[in-house]
KETOR-406588 format. One record per residue (C-alpha): x, y, z; residue in three letters. Coordinates in pm, 1 decimal. Layout:
<recs>
<rec px="X" py="Y" pz="Z" residu="Ala"/>
...
</recs>
This chain:
<recs>
<rec px="4608.3" py="3577.3" pz="3665.4" residu="Met"/>
<rec px="4682.7" py="3374.0" pz="3965.6" residu="Ser"/>
<rec px="4841.6" py="3047.2" pz="3932.7" residu="Thr"/>
<rec px="4658.2" py="2914.4" pz="4177.5" residu="Gln"/>
<rec px="4359.4" py="2878.5" pz="3922.6" residu="Arg"/>
<rec px="4641.0" py="2678.1" pz="3704.8" residu="Phe"/>
<rec px="4769.9" py="2395.3" pz="3954.6" residu="Pro"/>
<rec px="5004.8" py="2124.6" pz="3816.1" residu="Ala"/>
<rec px="4834.2" py="1848.3" pz="3614.4" residu="Glu"/>
<rec px="4888.3" py="1509.5" pz="3597.3" residu="Ser"/>
<rec px="5072.9" py="1339.6" pz="3333.6" residu="Pro"/>
<rec px="4761.0" py="1170.6" pz="3188.6" residu="Glu"/>
<rec px="4569.7" py="1515.2" pz="3211.3" residu="Arg"/>
<rec px="4860.3" py="1661.1" pz="2995.7" residu="Ile"/>
<rec px="4829.1" py="1385.9" pz="2764.2" residu="Ala"/>
<rec px="4478.1" py="1411.7" pz="2718.6" residu="Ala"/>
<rec px="4466.8" py="1792.4" pz="2646.2" residu="Thr"/>
<rec px="4740.0" py="1745.8" pz="2387.9" residu="Leu"/>
<rec px="4571.8" py="1454.7" pz="2195.3" residu="Arg"/>
<rec px="4265.3" py="1698.1" pz="2197.5" residu="Gly"/>
<rec px="4522.2" py="1908.5" pz="1980.2" residu="Val"/>
<rec px="4668.8" py="1633.3" pz="1734.8" residu="Ser"/>
<rec px="4645.0" py="1284.8" pz="1715.1" residu="Pro"/>
<rec px="5024.2" py="1339.9" pz="1672.0" residu="Asp"/>
<rec px="5052.4" py="1332.0" pz="2049.6" residu="Tyr"/>
<rec px="4946.7" py="970.6" pz="2055.3" residu="Ala"/>
<rec px="5187.6" py="757.0" pz="2270.1" residu="Pro"/>
<rec px="5526.3" py="679.2" pz="2102.7" residu="Thr"/>
<rec px="5700.5" py="337.2" pz="2090.9" residu="Pro"/>
<rec px="5895.9" py="222.2" pz="2319.5" residu="Leu"/>
<rec px="6136.3" py="-27.0" pz="2126.4" residu="Leu"/>
<rec px="6312.9" py="-336.9" pz="2256.0" residu="Asp"/>
<rec px="6678.7" py="-348.7" pz="2038.5" residu="Leu"/>
<rec px="6828.9" py="-703.4" pz="2118.2" residu="Pro"/>
<rec px="7084.2" py="-685.3" pz="1855.4" residu="Arg"/>
<rec px="7220.9" py="-315.9" pz="2033.1" residu="Leu"/>
<rec px="7200.9" py="-513.6" pz="2382.3" residu="Ala"/>
<rec px="7443.0" py="-824.3" pz="2228.3" residu="Ala"/>
<rec px="7660.2" py="-564.3" pz="2077.3" residu="Arg"/>
<rec px="7721.9" py="-355.4" pz="2353.8" residu="Leu"/>
<rec px="7722.8" py="-667.7" pz="2607.4" residu="Gly"/>
<rec px="7401.8" py="-547.7" pz="2830.5" residu="Val"/>
<rec px="7124.1" py="-750.2" pz="2909.5" residu="Gly"/>
<rec px="6848.7" py="-529.9" pz="2731.8" residu="Gln"/>
<rec px="6862.9" py="-197.9" pz="2576.0" residu="Val"/>
<rec px="6513.9" py="-32.1" pz="2570.9" residu="Leu"/>
<rec px="6468.6" py="300.9" pz="2343.2" residu="Val"/>
<rec px="6196.1" py="529.9" pz="2383.6" residu="Lys"/>
<rec px="6160.8" py="658.7" pz="1985.1" residu="Asp"/>
<rec px="6060.8" py="1042.6" pz="2024.3" residu="Glu"/>
<rec px="6071.9" py="1118.8" pz="1644.4" residu="Gly"/>
<rec px="5733.8" py="975.4" pz="1604.8" residu="Arg"/>
<rec px="5618.4" py="1253.3" pz="1801.8" residu="Arg"/>
<rec px="5428.4" py="1538.8" pz="1725.1" residu="Ala"/>
<rec px="5691.5" py="1801.2" pz="1568.8" residu="Leu"/>
<rec px="5946.0" py="1506.9" pz="1541.2" residu="Gly"/>
<rec px="6063.4" py="1573.1" pz="1888.3" residu="Ser"/>
<rec px="5997.9" py="1500.1" pz="2278.0" residu="Phe"/>
<rec px="6003.1" py="1916.3" pz="2275.7" residu="Lys"/>
<rec px="5672.4" py="1967.0" pz="2146.4" residu="Ser"/>
<rec px="5547.9" py="1808.7" pz="2451.3" residu="Leu"/>
<rec px="5679.9" py="2083.7" pz="2677.0" residu="Gly"/>
<rec px="5678.6" py="2385.8" pz="2471.8" residu="Gly"/>
<rec px="5351.9" py="2344.0" pz="2319.5" residu="Thr"/>
<rec px="5166.0" py="2239.5" pz="2655.7" residu="Tyr"/>
<rec px="5339.0" py="2527.9" pz="2842.8" residu="Ala"/>
<rec px="5281.7" py="2796.1" pz="2583.0" residu="Ala"/>
<rec px="4917.8" py="2735.4" pz="2543.4" residu="Leu"/>
<rec px="4882.8" py="2707.6" pz="2954.6" residu="Arg"/>
<rec px="5044.4" py="3049.4" pz="2960.3" residu="Ala"/>
<rec px="4792.0" py="3183.0" pz="2724.3" residu="Leu"/>
<rec px="4521.7" py="3034.4" pz="2904.0" residu="Ala"/>
<rec px="4658.8" py="3212.8" pz="3232.1" residu="Arg"/>
<rec px="4705.6" py="3519.0" pz="3030.9" residu="Ala"/>
<rec px="4321.1" py="3522.2" pz="2907.8" residu="Ala"/>
<rec px="4204.1" py="3396.1" pz="3223.3" residu="Gly"/>
<rec px="4046.4" py="3040.7" pz="3044.9" residu="Thr"/>
<rec px="4155.5" py="2720.4" pz="2961.8" residu="Asp"/>
<rec px="4352.0" py="2541.8" pz="2698.9" residu="Val"/>
<rec px="4025.6" py="2458.9" pz="2507.1" residu="Pro"/>
<rec px="3934.6" py="2812.1" pz="2572.9" residu="Gly"/>
<rec px="4241.2" py="2955.4" pz="2416.5" residu="Val"/>
<rec px="4191.2" py="2748.4" pz="2108.9" residu="Leu"/>
<rec px="3846.1" py="2881.4" pz="2048.9" residu="Asp"/>
<rec px="3887.2" py="3054.4" pz="1736.4" residu="Thr"/>
<rec px="3637.8" py="3342.0" pz="1837.4" residu="Ala"/>
<rec px="3853.6" py="3424.9" pz="2113.3" residu="Arg"/>
<rec px="4017.4" py="3777.4" pz="2107.6" residu="Ala"/>
<rec px="4375.3" py="3856.2" pz="2054.6" residu="Ser"/>
<rec px="4608.9" py="3715.8" pz="2269.9" residu="Leu"/>
<rec px="4964.1" py="3816.7" pz="2385.1" residu="Pro"/>
<rec px="5252.5" py="3741.3" pz="2161.1" residu="Asp"/>
<rec px="5471.5" py="3441.4" pz="2284.5" residu="Leu"/>
<rec px="5855.6" py="3473.8" pz="2317.6" residu="Val"/>
<rec px="6104.5" py="3218.0" pz="2337.0" residu="Cys"/>
<rec px="6509.0" py="3104.4" pz="2269.6" residu="Ala"/>
<rec px="6577.9" py="2800.7" pz="2119.4" residu="Ser"/>
<rec px="6848.1" py="2533.4" pz="1989.2" residu="Asp"/>
<rec px="6528.5" py="2449.8" pz="1719.1" residu="Gly"/>
<rec px="6276.8" py="2219.4" pz="1874.3" residu="Asn"/>
<rec px="6141.0" py="2402.4" pz="2162.8" residu="His"/>
<rec px="6110.1" py="2709.9" pz="1933.1" residu="Gly"/>
<rec px="5902.0" py="2503.6" pz="1674.0" residu="Leu"/>
<rec px="5680.2" py="2354.4" pz="1980.5" residu="Ala"/>
<rec px="5625.5" py="2738.8" pz="2093.2" residu="Val"/>
<rec px="5573.2" py="2856.8" pz="1713.1" residu="Ala"/>
<rec px="5295.2" py="2556.5" pz="1646.9" residu="Tyr"/>
<rec px="5123.8" py="2664.0" pz="2003.8" residu="Ala"/>
<rec px="5097.3" py="2996.3" pz="1874.4" residu="Ala"/>
<rec px="4953.9" py="2914.3" pz="1519.3" residu="Arg"/>
<rec px="4716.1" py="2703.0" pz="1711.1" residu="Leu"/>
<rec px="4579.3" py="2982.9" pz="1913.7" residu="Ser"/>
<rec px="4600.9" py="3257.8" pz="1666.4" residu="Gly"/>
<rec px="4898.8" py="3432.2" pz="1855.4" residu="Ala"/>
<rec px="5203.1" py="3574.1" pz="1749.8" residu="Arg"/>
<rec px="5536.9" py="3393.7" pz="1813.9" residu="Ala"/>
<rec px="5916.4" py="3543.7" pz="1822.1" residu="Arg"/>
<rec px="6134.7" py="3278.3" pz="1846.0" residu="Val"/>
<rec px="6540.7" py="3383.1" pz="1955.6" residu="Phe"/>
<rec px="6807.5" py="3193.8" pz="1772.5" residu="Leu"/>
<rec px="7166.7" py="3175.7" pz="1753.1" residu="His"/>
<rec px="7376.6" py="3139.0" pz="1452.3" residu="Ala"/>
<rec px="7446.3" py="2769.3" pz="1519.0" residu="Gly"/>
<rec px="7098.2" py="2655.4" pz="1447.1" residu="Val"/>
<rec px="7062.1" py="2540.2" pz="1106.2" residu="Ser"/>
<rec px="6861.0" py="2647.9" pz="803.1" residu="Pro"/>
<rec px="6643.9" py="2346.5" pz="825.5" residu="Val"/>
<rec px="6543.9" py="2372.0" pz="1180.8" residu="Arg"/>
<rec px="6486.9" py="2780.8" pz="1154.0" residu="Ser"/>
<rec px="6280.9" py="2717.9" pz="807.1" residu="Gly"/>
<rec px="6027.4" py="2479.8" pz="1025.0" residu="Arg"/>
<rec px="5968.3" py="2743.9" pz="1297.0" residu="Ile"/>
<rec px="5915.9" py="3016.6" pz="1027.7" residu="Ala"/>
<rec px="5677.0" py="2799.5" pz="831.1" residu="Ala"/>
<rec px="5458.4" py="2780.2" pz="1158.2" residu="Gln"/>
<rec px="5405.7" py="3155.0" pz="1094.5" residu="Gly"/>
<rec px="5686.7" py="3281.1" pz="1391.3" residu="Ala"/>
<rec px="5918.8" py="3556.8" pz="1361.1" residu="Asp"/>
<rec px="6281.8" py="3423.1" pz="1356.0" residu="Val"/>
<rec px="6514.6" py="3672.3" pz="1560.6" residu="Val"/>
<rec px="6889.7" py="3599.5" pz="1509.9" residu="Trp"/>
<rec px="7086.3" py="3659.2" pz="1796.2" residu="Val"/>
<rec px="7511.3" py="3695.6" pz="1788.5" residu="Asp"/>
<rec px="7642.6" py="3435.1" pz="2008.1" residu="Gly"/>
<rec px="7529.5" py="3130.9" pz="2186.2" residu="Thr"/>
<rec px="7185.1" py="2945.0" pz="2271.7" residu="Tyr"/>
<rec px="7266.0" py="3142.3" pz="2642.1" residu="Asp"/>
<rec px="7290.9" py="3459.0" pz="2463.1" residu="Asp"/>
<rec px="6941.3" py="3383.9" pz="2284.6" residu="Ala"/>
<rec px="6787.5" py="3310.4" pz="2617.6" residu="Val"/>
<rec px="6876.6" py="3641.6" pz="2756.4" residu="Glu"/>
<rec px="6767.4" py="3838.3" pz="2411.6" residu="Ala"/>
<rec px="6411.6" py="3646.7" pz="2474.0" residu="Ala"/>
<rec px="6403.9" py="3746.4" pz="2851.3" residu="Ala"/>
<rec px="6499.6" py="4078.3" pz="2747.9" residu="Ala"/>
<rec px="6216.4" py="4099.9" pz="2497.2" residu="Ala"/>
<rec px="5947.0" py="3996.4" pz="2697.0" residu="Ala"/>
<rec px="6029.9" py="4204.8" pz="3029.6" residu="Arg"/>
<rec px="5803.2" py="4490.9" pz="2953.5" residu="Asp"/>
<rec px="5496.7" py="4276.2" pz="2997.4" residu="Gly"/>
<rec px="5390.5" py="4283.2" pz="2600.4" residu="Arg"/>
<rec px="5474.5" py="3917.6" pz="2553.6" residu="Ala"/>
<rec px="5472.2" py="3613.0" pz="2763.4" residu="Ile"/>
<rec px="5798.5" py="3454.7" pz="2781.8" residu="Leu"/>
<rec px="5753.5" py="3081.8" pz="2709.8" residu="Val"/>
<rec px="6127.8" py="2942.6" pz="2849.8" residu="Ala"/>
<rec px="6270.8" py="2582.2" pz="2887.8" residu="Asp"/>
<rec px="6508.7" py="2719.7" pz="3139.1" residu="Thr"/>
<rec px="6551.2" py="2999.2" pz="3394.8" residu="Gly"/>
<rec px="6696.4" py="3089.4" pz="3722.0" residu="Asp"/>
<rec px="6396.5" py="3075.6" pz="3947.2" residu="Asp"/>
<rec px="6343.6" py="2715.4" pz="4059.2" residu="Pro"/>
<rec px="5985.4" py="2806.8" pz="4099.7" residu="Gln"/>
<rec px="5932.3" py="2948.5" pz="3770.5" residu="Asp"/>
<rec px="5587.1" py="2807.5" pz="3651.3" residu="Ala"/>
<rec px="5644.1" py="2815.0" pz="3282.7" residu="Val"/>
<rec px="5948.9" py="2613.2" pz="3291.9" residu="Val"/>
<rec px="5791.2" py="2377.9" pz="3533.9" residu="Arg"/>
<rec px="5506.5" py="2339.3" pz="3291.5" residu="Asp"/>
<rec px="5755.1" py="2259.9" pz="3019.6" residu="Val"/>
<rec px="5893.1" py="1988.0" pz="3283.7" residu="Met"/>
<rec px="5559.3" py="1854.9" pz="3299.5" residu="Ala"/>
<rec px="5464.2" py="1821.4" pz="2964.3" residu="Gly"/>
<rec px="5809.2" py="1594.1" pz="2933.0" residu="Tyr"/>
<rec px="5661.4" py="1408.4" pz="3218.5" residu="Gly"/>
<rec px="5406.1" py="1231.3" pz="2961.4" residu="Val"/>
<rec px="5703.2" py="1065.4" pz="2839.9" residu="Leu"/>
<rec px="5793.0" py="904.8" pz="3138.3" residu="Ala"/>
<rec px="5425.4" py="803.3" pz="3213.7" residu="Ala"/>
<rec px="5407.7" py="628.8" pz="2880.7" residu="Glu"/>
<rec px="5734.5" py="425.2" pz="2955.7" residu="Ile"/>
<rec px="5557.3" py="331.3" pz="3280.9" residu="Arg"/>
<rec px="5242.6" py="240.5" pz="3121.3" residu="Asp"/>
<rec px="5430.5" py="41.7" pz="2797.2" residu="Gln"/>
<rec px="5637.0" py="-154.9" pz="3051.8" residu="Leu"/>
<rec px="5318.9" py="-247.2" pz="3258.9" residu="Ala"/>
<rec px="5146.9" py="-366.4" pz="2978.7" residu="Glu"/>
<rec px="5398.2" py="-598.9" pz="2893.8" residu="Arg"/>
<rec px="5447.3" py="-744.4" pz="3219.4" residu="Ala"/>
<rec px="5823.8" py="-641.1" pz="3158.3" residu="Ala"/>
<rec px="6117.8" py="-620.8" pz="3395.7" residu="Ala"/>
<rec px="6200.1" py="-285.4" pz="3480.9" residu="Trp"/>
<rec px="6543.4" py="-152.3" pz="3384.2" residu="Pro"/>
<rec px="6779.1" py="-52.9" pz="3607.7" residu="Gly"/>
<rec px="6944.4" py="239.2" pz="3410.4" residu="His"/>
<rec px="6831.2" py="525.2" pz="3253.8" residu="Ala"/>
<rec px="7077.4" py="732.1" pz="3005.0" residu="Phe"/>
<rec px="6909.8" py="1047.5" pz="2906.1" residu="Val"/>
<rec px="7042.8" py="1334.7" pz="2720.3" residu="Gln"/>
<rec px="7054.9" py="1683.9" pz="2863.4" residu="Ala"/>
<rec px="7072.1" py="2052.0" pz="2717.8" residu="Gly"/>
<rec px="6954.3" py="2253.0" pz="3013.3" residu="Val"/>
<rec px="6869.2" py="1944.6" pz="3196.6" residu="Gly"/>
<rec px="6486.6" py="1939.3" pz="3183.2" residu="Gly"/>
<rec px="6408.9" py="1623.1" pz="2981.4" residu="Leu"/>
<rec px="6663.1" py="1456.7" pz="3269.2" residu="Ala"/>
<rec px="6486.6" py="1613.1" pz="3566.5" residu="Ala"/>
<rec px="6130.7" py="1486.7" pz="3414.8" residu="Ala"/>
<rec px="6258.4" py="1117.8" pz="3370.7" residu="Met"/>
<rec px="6405.1" py="1109.7" pz="3677.1" residu="Ala"/>
<rec px="6104.9" py="1237.7" pz="3862.0" residu="Asp"/>
<rec px="5884.5" py="1020.2" pz="3640.0" residu="Gly"/>
<rec px="6079.7" py="711.5" pz="3643.4" residu="Leu"/>
<rec px="6329.6" py="697.0" pz="3965.3" residu="Ala"/>
<rec px="6120.7" py="530.2" pz="4193.1" residu="Ala"/>
<rec px="6008.9" py="267.4" pz="3924.1" residu="Ala"/>
<rec px="6372.8" py="146.7" pz="3835.7" residu="Leu"/>
<rec px="6480.6" py="-176.0" pz="3911.9" residu="Ala"/>
<rec px="6813.5" py="-177.3" pz="4142.4" residu="Pro"/>
<rec px="7055.3" py="17.1" pz="4104.8" residu="Pro"/>
<rec px="6791.8" py="245.8" pz="4001.3" residu="Ala"/>
<rec px="7078.7" py="465.1" pz="3825.6" residu="Met"/>
<rec px="6974.5" py="802.9" pz="3649.7" residu="Ile"/>
<rec px="7282.1" py="908.2" pz="3392.8" residu="Val"/>
<rec px="7269.6" py="1260.0" pz="3255.5" residu="Val"/>
<rec px="7455.9" py="1241.4" pz="2939.6" residu="Val"/>
<rec px="7636.6" py="1599.3" pz="2763.6" residu="Glu"/>
<rec px="7854.3" py="1633.7" pz="2466.9" residu="Pro"/>
<rec px="8234.9" py="1743.7" pz="2652.1" residu="Glu"/>
<rec px="8170.7" py="2108.7" pz="2500.5" residu="Ala"/>
<rec px="7868.3" py="2171.8" pz="2666.1" residu="Ala"/>
<rec px="7822.3" py="1980.7" pz="2996.6" residu="Ala"/>
<rec px="7644.0" py="2250.7" pz="3194.8" residu="Cys"/>
<rec px="7445.2" py="1999.5" pz="3409.3" residu="Val"/>
<rec px="7756.4" py="1825.7" pz="3538.1" residu="Gly"/>
<rec px="7918.2" py="2154.6" pz="3623.4" residu="Ala"/>
<rec px="7548.1" py="2245.7" pz="3789.4" residu="Ala"/>
<rec px="7550.6" py="1946.8" pz="4001.3" residu="Leu"/>
<rec px="7889.2" py="1979.7" pz="4083.7" residu="Ala"/>
<rec px="7874.6" py="2305.5" pz="4217.3" residu="Ser"/>
<rec px="7520.7" py="2264.8" pz="4350.0" residu="Gly"/>
<rec px="7402.8" py="2561.4" pz="4135.6" residu="Arg"/>
<rec px="7360.5" py="2653.0" pz="3769.4" residu="Pro"/>
<rec px="7706.9" py="2819.8" pz="3638.1" residu="Val"/>
<rec px="7728.3" py="2949.8" pz="3294.6" residu="Arg"/>
<rec px="8015.3" py="2770.2" pz="3078.9" residu="Leu"/>
<rec px="8239.0" py="2978.5" pz="2855.9" residu="Pro"/>
<rec px="8327.7" py="2927.6" pz="2514.1" residu="Gly"/>
<rec px="8116.8" py="2857.5" pz="2188.7" residu="Ala"/>
<rec px="7979.1" py="2550.8" pz="2305.6" residu="Leu"/>
<rec px="8009.7" py="2407.4" pz="1958.2" residu="Glu"/>
<rec px="7916.6" py="2031.6" pz="1932.6" residu="Thr"/>
<rec px="7753.6" py="1797.4" pz="1677.5" residu="Ala"/>
<rec px="7481.6" py="1744.0" pz="1958.0" residu="Ala"/>
<rec px="7335.3" py="2096.5" pz="1846.5" residu="Gly"/>
<rec px="7006.6" py="2070.4" pz="2038.6" residu="Met"/>
<rec px="7229.1" py="1995.4" pz="2336.7" residu="Leu"/>
<rec px="7471.3" py="2310.0" pz="2310.3" residu="Ser"/>
<rec px="7368.1" py="2481.5" pz="2606.6" residu="Cys"/>
<rec px="7605.9" py="2678.7" pz="2858.8" residu="Gly"/>
<rec px="7382.7" py="2708.4" pz="3180.4" residu="Lys"/>
<rec px="7167.1" py="2448.4" pz="3341.4" residu="Ala"/>
<rec px="6793.7" py="2513.1" pz="3437.0" residu="Ser"/>
<rec px="6765.7" py="2583.7" pz="3819.1" residu="Ala"/>
<rec px="6407.1" py="2405.1" pz="3797.1" residu="Pro"/>
<rec px="6559.3" py="2109.7" pz="3645.3" residu="Ala"/>
<rec px="6856.0" py="2103.3" pz="3909.4" residu="Leu"/>
<rec px="6624.5" py="2127.0" pz="4175.2" residu="Ala"/>
<rec px="6429.0" py="1832.9" pz="4031.9" residu="Ala"/>
<rec px="6777.2" py="1633.6" pz="3997.1" residu="Leu"/>
<rec px="6827.8" py="1708.0" pz="4347.5" residu="Gly"/>
<rec px="6572.9" py="1512.5" pz="4443.2" residu="Arg"/>
<rec px="6730.0" py="1164.8" pz="4298.9" residu="His"/>
<rec px="7073.6" py="1012.3" pz="4294.4" residu="Thr"/>
<rec px="7188.6" py="1081.0" pz="3960.7" residu="Val"/>
<rec px="7555.9" py="1075.2" pz="3763.5" residu="Arg"/>
<rec px="7687.9" py="1259.9" pz="3485.8" residu="Ala"/>
<rec px="7894.1" py="1147.5" pz="3184.6" residu="Val"/>
<rec px="8009.4" py="1414.0" pz="2926.3" residu="Ala"/>
<rec px="8099.2" py="1237.1" pz="2550.4" residu="Val"/>
<rec px="8337.7" py="1356.0" pz="2321.2" residu="Ala"/>
<rec px="8270.7" py="1434.4" pz="1971.7" residu="Glu"/>
<rec px="8356.0" py="1148.4" pz="1802.9" residu="Ala"/>
<rec px="8119.9" py="915.5" pz="2028.6" residu="Ala"/>
<rec px="7833.6" py="1187.7" pz="1970.8" residu="Ala"/>
<rec px="7878.7" py="1140.8" pz="1631.7" residu="Leu"/>
<rec px="7946.6" py="776.3" pz="1620.5" residu="Ala"/>
<rec px="7643.0" py="690.7" pz="1828.4" residu="Ala"/>
<rec px="7333.5" py="738.9" pz="1517.3" residu="Pro"/>
<rec px="7536.5" py="490.1" pz="1314.1" residu="Arg"/>
<rec px="7576.8" py="269.2" pz="1596.0" residu="Thr"/>
<rec px="7196.2" py="274.8" pz="1668.4" residu="Leu"/>
<rec px="7071.1" py="262.7" pz="1310.3" residu="Ala"/>
<rec px="7295.8" py="-53.3" pz="1253.8" residu="Ala"/>
<rec px="7121.9" py="-239.3" pz="1520.0" residu="Ala"/>
<rec px="6773.1" py="-158.9" pz="1387.2" residu="Gly"/>
<rec px="6709.5" py="173.4" pz="1578.0" residu="Gly"/>
<rec px="6541.3" py="496.5" pz="1464.8" residu="Pro"/>
<rec px="6723.4" py="748.0" pz="1236.7" residu="Ala"/>
<rec px="6808.0" py="1037.9" pz="1437.6" residu="Thr"/>
<rec px="7113.4" py="1273.0" pz="1531.2" residu="Thr"/>
<rec px="7387.9" py="1324.5" pz="1791.1" residu="Pro"/>
<rec px="7141.7" py="1483.9" pz="1982.5" residu="Ser"/>
<rec px="6901.6" py="1221.2" pz="1956.0" residu="Gly"/>
<rec px="7133.1" py="940.0" pz="2068.5" residu="Ala"/>
<rec px="7344.8" py="1107.4" pz="2306.1" residu="Ala"/>
<rec px="7204.8" py="871.5" pz="2564.0" residu="Gly"/>
<rec px="7350.8" py="585.0" pz="2361.0" residu="Leu"/>
<rec px="7680.7" py="770.7" pz="2324.4" residu="Ala"/>
<rec px="7669.8" py="795.3" pz="2704.0" residu="Gly"/>
<rec px="7593.3" py="429.0" pz="2769.3" residu="Leu"/>
<rec px="7870.3" py="314.3" pz="2481.1" residu="Val"/>
<rec px="8113.7" py="550.1" pz="2694.0" residu="Ala"/>
<rec px="8029.7" py="437.8" pz="3031.6" residu="Ala"/>
<rec px="8097.2" py="59.1" pz="2901.5" residu="Leu"/>
<rec px="8437.7" py="128.1" pz="2765.6" residu="Asp"/>
<rec px="8549.2" py="283.9" pz="3064.7" residu="Arg"/>
<rec px="8579.4" py="-9.6" pz="3301.8" residu="Pro"/>
<rec px="8593.5" py="237.1" pz="3663.4" residu="Ala"/>
<rec px="8319.8" py="429.8" pz="3556.3" residu="Leu"/>
<rec px="8114.4" py="124.9" pz="3463.6" residu="Ala"/>
<rec px="8180.9" py="-63.5" pz="3789.0" residu="Arg"/>
<rec px="8072.6" py="326.1" pz="3956.1" residu="Glu"/>
<rec px="7730.4" py="302.9" pz="3756.1" residu="Leu"/>
<rec px="7706.0" py="-80.7" pz="3858.0" residu="Arg"/>
<rec px="7679.3" py="-168.1" pz="3468.7" residu="Leu"/>
<rec px="7740.9" py="-540.1" pz="3364.8" residu="Gly"/>
<rec px="7588.9" py="-812.1" pz="3129.1" residu="Pro"/>
<rec px="7277.9" py="-850.5" pz="3307.5" residu="Asp"/>
<rec px="7175.7" py="-465.1" pz="3314.7" residu="Ser"/>
<rec px="6855.8" py="-353.2" pz="3142.2" residu="Arg"/>
<rec px="6910.9" py="15.1" pz="2990.6" residu="Val"/>
<rec px="6669.3" py="267.3" pz="2888.4" residu="Leu"/>
<rec px="6754.6" py="540.6" pz="2627.0" residu="Leu"/>
<rec px="6525.7" py="808.9" pz="2480.3" residu="Val"/>
<rec px="6589.7" py="916.8" pz="2112.7" residu="Val"/>
<rec px="6497.3" py="1241.9" pz="2154.1" residu="Ser"/>
<rec px="6406.5" py="1338.9" pz="1806.8" residu="Glu"/>
<rec px="6401.3" py="1216.1" pz="1455.9" residu="Gly"/>
<rec px="6678.3" py="1289.0" pz="1184.9" residu="Asp"/>
<rec px="6497.8" py="1600.2" pz="1099.2" residu="Leu"/>
<rec px="6784.5" py="1713.2" pz="870.4" residu="Glu"/>
<rec px="6783.5" py="1444.5" pz="631.9" residu="Ala"/>
<rec px="6381.6" py="1423.7" pz="660.8" residu="Gln"/>
<rec px="6403.3" py="1762.4" pz="481.4" residu="Ala"/>
<rec px="6669.5" py="1720.8" pz="245.6" residu="Ala"/>
</recs>
């Protein structure tokens, strides 16, 4: 099916499509946390709470939308047509995941009546794999890292009998990966609307966590032109899996060696997404890698200041902000100071604790 029949959609259109799927796709809160700002010594900290999103994370914006759109392309229909219970059988969906993307794809499969196979590596927790299985997906375990799961999922779809719904890839023009990032763009559009409704001053910094870089790229595309000076997008990664920083330095995705073990498990990725890197290349961005102790401390710091409960992955942006403020030379480079207004994304709820 030609992609010409499926041009890129606006964030507003994507949001409307997802709200037609579930009311849980309503906009998530944008929180002002003055206690956190005072503790850090900056002018303002705004937090977008994606733990309130459908399925408990921002990944449901991209994975579910891209999967439904991929099925629509295969069936020669639109997303509402895919969701028609009278429609004939659909191709299988295949993906790799650290946990959240696979859940989003499995959810799309359940909604449409398709089957899903989600490839997971051994570092994915039983809670996260169980949530995927509860959506009816087949979980396939892979030895190695997330990147090994990515390769296994791609191989499983290579015969053409299943659709690969990846959130990363080596082709900068990959239609499905670009749909995933377009789904994440809904988040940026909501922030723009929420700040406009408040007639609030725009932040000058956005600290955004990165696994393969898709969220950071969507935020850069959606917010960079509207940020106040110095209009700084800062990509935050764990030191053990700083693949986006490596790609920005090299000008191309490079696969990192090692086990990529980090408490920020949703960011445990060894190779950046080429479509995300292409988007980031359109903007002025900086990369900051954070130590494990900083990643572990960030959720506690956030909660103590009245912020939402989350994980080291969800609070990685805060860990990056704290790390930058603790390093005077880096703070100067990023033009951070007592008047800075900073935007963070809490990318998921505390899913492990909620399941306990």
